[in-house]
C-alpha positions in Angstrom: 245.7 220.9 315.4 242.1 219.8 315.3 240.2 220.8 312.2 238.5 223.5 314.2 241.7 225.0 315.5 243.1 224.9 312.0 240.1 226.8 310.7 240.4 229.4 313.4 244.0 230.1 312.5 243.0 230.3 308.8 240.3 232.8 309.7 242.7 234.9 311.8 245.0 235.3 308.8 242.1 236.2 306.6 240.9 238.8 309.0 244.3 240.5 309.1 244.3 241.0 305.3 240.6 242.0 305.3 241.5 244.9 307.7 244.1 246.3 305.3 243.3 249.6 303.6 244.8 251.3 300.6 247.1 248.3 299.9 247.7 246.8 296.4 250.8 244.8 297.1 251.4 242.5 300.1 254.7 240.8 301.2 254.1 237.7 303.2 256.7 236.1 305.5 256.9 234.3 308.8 258.9 234.2 312.0 259.6 231.2 314.2 261.9 228.3 315.2 261.1 224.8 314.1 258.6 225.7 311.4 260.9 224.5 308.6 260.2 221.0 310.0 256.4 221.3 309.8 256.7 223.0 306.4 258.9 220.1 305.2 256.4 217.6 306.4 253.7 219.4 304.5 255.8 219.6 301.4 256.5 215.9 301.5 252.8 215.1 301.9 251.6 217.5 299.2 254.3 216.8 296.6 254.7 213.0 297.3 258.4 213.4 298.3 260.4 211.5 300.9 261.3 213.1 304.2 265.0 213.1 303.2 264.3 214.9 300.0 262.6 217.9 301.7 264.7 218.4 304.9 267.2 221.2 304.9 269.4 222.7 307.6 266.8 225.4 308.6 268.4 227.8 311.0 271.8 225.9 310.7 271.4 222.6 312.4 274.1 219.9 312.3 274.0 216.4 310.8 272.5 214.6 313.9 269.7 217.2 314.1 269.1 216.9 310.4 268.7 213.1 310.8 266.3 213.7 313.7 264.2 216.0 311.6 264.0 213.3 308.9 262.9 210.7 311.5 260.3 213.1 313.0 258.8 213.8 309.6 258.8 210.2 308.6 256.9 209.3 311.8 254.4 212.1 311.2 253.7 211.0 307.6 253.3 207.4 308.8 250.9 208.4 311.6 248.6 210.4 309.3 249.1 208.4 306.1 245.4 207.9 305.5 244.5 211.6 306.1 246.9 213.4 303.8 245.0 213.5 300.5 243.0 216.5 301.6 245.1 219.8 301.9 243.1 221.1 304.9 243.5 217.9 306.8 247.2 217.7 305.9 247.6 221.3 307.2 245.9 220.4 310.5 247.9 217.2 311.0 251.3 218.5 310.0 251.3 222.3 309.9 251.6 225.0 312.5 249.3 227.8 313.4 251.5 230.4 311.6 251.3 228.3 308.4 247.5 228.1 308.7 247.4 231.9 309.3 249.3 232.5 306.1 247.0 230.2 304.2 244.0 232.3 305.3 245.9 235.5 304.5 246.6 234.3 300.9 243.0 233.2 300.3 241.7 236.5 301.5 244.2 238.4 299.3 242.9 236.4 296.3 239.3 237.4 297.2 240.4 241.0 297.3 242.5 240.8 294.2 245.6 241.8 296.1 249.0 240.9 294.6 251.3 239.0 297.0 255.1 238.6 297.1 255.9 235.3 298.9 259.0 235.0 301.0 260.8 231.6 301.2 260.1 227.9 301.8 257.6 228.1 304.6 255.4 230.8 302.9 255.7 228.8 299.7 254.3 225.7 301.4 251.5 227.8 302.8 250.8 229.0 299.3 250.7 225.5 298.0 248.1 224.5 300.6 246.1 227.6 299.8 246.2 226.9 296.1 245.1 223.3 296.6 242.2 224.7 298.6 241.4 227.7 296.5 242.9 227.5 292.9 242.3 231.3 292.4 245.1 231.9 294.8 247.6 231.0 292.0 246.6 234.2 290.1 248.0 236.6 292.7 251.3 235.1 293.6 254.9 236.1 293.0 257.9 234.3 294.4 260.2 236.8 296.1 263.2 234.4 295.9 264.3 230.8 295.9 265.4 229.7 299.3 268.5 227.6 300.0 266.1 225.0 301.6 266.2 222.1 299.2 262.5 221.6 298.8 261.7 225.2 297.9 262.6 224.6 294.3 260.0 221.8 294.1 257.4 224.0 295.8 258.0 226.8 293.3 257.7 224.3 290.5 254.4 223.1 291.8 253.2 226.7 292.1 254.5 227.4 288.6 256.5 230.4 289.8 259.9 231.7 288.9 261.8 233.5 291.7 262.5 237.2 291.3 265.8 236.9 293.3 268.4 234.1 293.5 270.6 235.0 296.5 270.7 231.6 298.4 268.9 233.2 301.3 267.5 231.2 304.1 266.7 233.8 306.8 263.0 233.9 306.3 261.1 236.5 308.3 259.9 238.2 305.2 263.4 239.4 304.2 263.4 237.9 300.7 259.9 239.2 300.0 260.8 242.7 301.2 263.8 242.8 298.9 261.8 241.6 295.9 259.0 244.0 296.6 261.3 246.9 295.8 261.9 245.4 292.4 258.2 244.8 291.8 257.3 248.4 292.6 260.2 249.7 290.4 259.1 247.5 287.5 255.5 248.8 287.8 256.7 252.4 287.8 258.8 251.9 284.8 255.9 250.3 282.9 253.5 253.0 283.8 255.7 256.1 283.9 258.5 255.7 281.4 257.7 257.6 278.1 257.9 256.2 274.7 260.3 257.6 272.0 257.2 259.2 270.4 256.1 260.8 273.6 259.7 262.1 274.2 259.8 263.6 270.7 262.6 261.4 269.4 262.3 260.7 265.7 263.4 257.6 263.8 264.5 255.8 266.9 265.9 252.3 266.4 263.3 249.8 267.7 264.4 246.6 269.3 261.2 245.6 271.0 259.6 246.8 274.2 258.0 250.2 274.5 260.8 252.2 272.7 
């Protein structure tokens, strides 16, 4: 992408979130084939990792395709070596339009104070780009799960997030975020709606911490 194309994709993602009404929790995922390669390239550039350290099997590729992915990412990193210190330029050089759109969505969510549950590796990389561009993004993020993709653990460490679920998922498409969202909403209801012992009229209850 050119910088202008990248910015248009970022703006498109931001506009989608700006149009949302009566929403206080947003799950973010992606759909696509091949975007684990662009996400891996971005992860390598942003985290200073080698191509072999970030490449996983994605949708289930075999050893020869894995090696080809490594070679493609190594070539991309070498081609843009002098441009990868800036997160926006790295996104334009190595990312895809869908990743740029997620970056814009996350930045707009931060501006609106909207909590976000991230899906897997690809949305995690988009969140890392967004956080490098706009540090306030870090205050709204939750990690829905830790993907089976090898670099996702390093991405979550950089985001300082602990995953809600550990199910070795790699499907993407928002599936992990959707599952985790149910736990987040349940936790919020327990915190806001469950009565204390005093409110329930229970005397001399044993207290072991929490709201008992």
